[in-house]
C-alpha positions as CSV (number, residue, x, y, z in Angstrom):
1,M,26.1,-5.0,-6.0
2,T,25.8,-2.0,-3.7
3,A,23.5,-1.9,-0.8
4,A,19.9,-0.7,-1.4
5,P,19.2,2.9,-0.2
6,L,17.1,3.1,2.9
7,I,14.0,5.2,2.5
8,R,12.7,6.2,6.0
9,L,9.0,6.7,6.4
10,M,6.9,8.4,9.1
11,W,3.1,8.0,9.3
12,E,0.9,11.1,9.3
13,D,-1.0,11.5,12.5
14,W,-4.4,10.6,10.9
15,A,-3.1,7.8,8.6
16,D,-4.3,4.2,8.7
17,R,-1.3,2.3,10.0
18,D,-2.8,-1.0,9.1
19,L,-2.2,-0.4,5.4
20,P,1.0,-1.8,4.1
21,L,4.0,0.5,3.5
22,P,5.1,0.8,-0.2
23,G,6.3,-2.5,-1.3
24,Y,7.5,-4.6,-4.3
25,E,5.0,-7.2,-5.5
26,T,7.6,-9.5,-7.1
27,A,11.3,-10.0,-6.8
28,G,11.9,-8.3,-10.1
29,S,9.7,-5.3,-9.6
30,A,11.3,-1.9,-10.2
31,G,8.4,0.0,-8.7
32,A,7.1,-0.3,-5.1
33,D,3.3,-0.1,-5.0
34,V,1.9,2.8,-3.0
35,R,-1.7,2.8,-1.6
36,A,-4.3,5.4,-1.2
37,N,-4.4,6.1,2.5
38,L,-7.7,8.1,2.6
39,R,-8.5,10.5,5.4
40,P,-10.9,8.9,7.9
41,E,-14.0,10.8,6.6
42,D,-13.4,9.4,3.0
43,R,-12.6,5.8,3.9
44,A,-16.1,4.3,3.9
45,T,-17.2,5.9,0.6
46,G,-13.9,6.1,-1.3
47,F,-12.8,9.0,-3.4
48,I,-14.6,9.6,-6.7
49,L,-12.4,10.9,-9.5
50,D,-14.6,12.4,-12.1
51,P,-13.8,12.2,-15.8
52,F,-10.9,14.5,-16.9
53,R,-10.3,15.7,-13.3
54,R,-7.1,15.8,-11.3
55,A,-6.8,15.2,-7.6
56,V,-4.0,14.6,-5.1
57,L,-4.6,11.5,-3.0
58,P,-2.8,11.1,0.3
59,A,-0.4,8.2,0.8
60,G,-0.5,8.8,4.6
61,F,3.2,9.2,5.2
62,R,6.3,11.4,4.8
63,M,9.7,10.1,3.8
64,E,13.4,10.8,4.0
65,I,15.2,10.0,0.8
66,P,19.0,9.7,1.0
67,E,21.0,12.5,-0.7
68,G,21.9,11.5,-4.2
69,F,18.6,9.7,-4.8
70,E,15.1,10.7,-5.9
71,V,11.8,8.8,-5.8
72,Q,9.9,8.8,-9.1
73,V,6.1,8.4,-9.0
74,R,4.8,6.5,-11.9
75,P,1.3,5.2,-12.9
76,R,0.2,1.6,-12.6
77,S,-0.3,0.1,-16.0
78,G,-3.4,-1.8,-15.0
79,L,-5.2,1.3,-13.8
80,A,-4.2,3.2,-17.0
81,L,-5.3,0.4,-19.3
82,K,-8.5,-0.7,-17.7
83,H,-9.8,2.6,-16.2
84,G,-7.8,5.5,-17.8
85,I,-6.3,6.5,-14.4
86,S,-2.9,8.0,-14.8
87,L,-0.5,10.7,-13.5
88,P,-0.5,14.0,-15.3
89,N,3.2,14.7,-14.5
90,T,4.7,11.3,-15.2
91,P,7.1,10.6,-13.8
92,G,6.6,12.8,-10.8
93,T,9.8,13.4,-8.8
94,I,10.1,13.5,-5.0
95,D,13.4,15.2,-4.2
96,S,15.8,14.1,-1.3
97,D,15.3,17.4,0.5
98,Y,11.5,17.2,0.6
99,R,10.0,16.1,4.0
100,G,6.3,16.9,3.5
101,P,3.3,14.6,3.1
102,V,3.4,12.3,0.1
103,G,0.5,12.8,-2.2
104,I,-0.2,11.1,-5.5
105,L,-1.5,13.3,-8.3
106,L,-4.0,11.3,-10.4
107,I,-6.0,12.1,-13.5
108,N,-9.0,10.3,-14.9
109,L,-8.6,10.2,-18.7
110,S,-11.8,8.2,-19.2
111,N,-15.4,9.2,-19.7
112,D,-16.5,7.5,-16.5
113,P,-16.1,8.4,-12.9
114,Y,-13.8,6.1,-11.0
115,T,-13.9,5.4,-7.3
116,I,-10.6,5.0,-5.5
117,Q,-11.1,2.9,-2.4
118,H,-9.1,3.2,0.8
119,G,-6.1,0.9,0.5
120,D,-6.2,0.7,-3.3
121,R,-2.7,0.6,-5.0
122,I,-2.7,3.8,-7.0
123,A,0.9,4.3,-8.2
124,Q,4.4,3.0,-8.1
125,L,7.5,4.5,-6.5
126,V,10.8,4.0,-8.3
127,V,14.0,4.9,-6.4
128,A,16.7,6.3,-8.7
129,P,20.1,7.8,-8.4
130,V,20.5,11.5,-9.2
131,L,23.4,13.3,-10.8
132,Q,23.3,17.1,-10.8
133,A,24.9,18.7,-13.9
134,E,26.5,22.0,-14.4
135,F,24.9,24.3,-17.0
136,A,27.0,26.7,-19.0
137,L,26.5,28.9,-22.1
138,A,28.5,28.1,-25.2
139,D,29.1,29.9,-28.5
140,R,28.8,26.6,-30.5
141,L,27.4,23.1,-29.9
142,G,29.0,19.9,-31.3
143,D,27.5,18.4,-34.5
144,T,25.7,15.1,-34.6
145,P,24.1,13.1,-37.5
146,R,20.7,14.0,-36.1
147,G,21.5,17.7,-35.8
148,T,18.4,19.9,-35.0
149,G,15.9,17.2,-35.9
150,G,13.2,17.2,-33.2
151,F,9.9,15.5,-32.5
152,G,9.5,12.5,-34.9
153,S,12.6,13.3,-36.8
154,T,14.1,9.9,-36.5
155,G,11.2,8.5,-38.4
156,R,9.2,5.3,-38.1
157,R,11.1,1.9,-38.2
């Protein structure tokens, strides 16, 4: 097994450094939970995400991802099932050359407002290898049994 990539983090000046860094809850977890690190003025009341609204919640840090990797931002299944809180661009991608603040884009797909409290686990970060392909025009594409069948073309089994 190869060594795990090192993701270096740096706190934002205003961030609450008492909150845990992203971390894996169990030994078999693929995603490291990331928490809402709300700005000081929002910490006491939390952040209300109204129905069918989107908002970027701060994680309170920046990160350095090694070249050849990305960090995927994915929803937490419990928030999605119990409260309708998800990510509208799932999975989101943080590229290895990005050094800005990490923000988690959330959407409330329920009919009820949902309050995100300071320190709540709001998403998962999955580290994945990246391959960059070359793209080239062709006069013909190879045949396959599926052919041009698109959405739903493989049927229900």
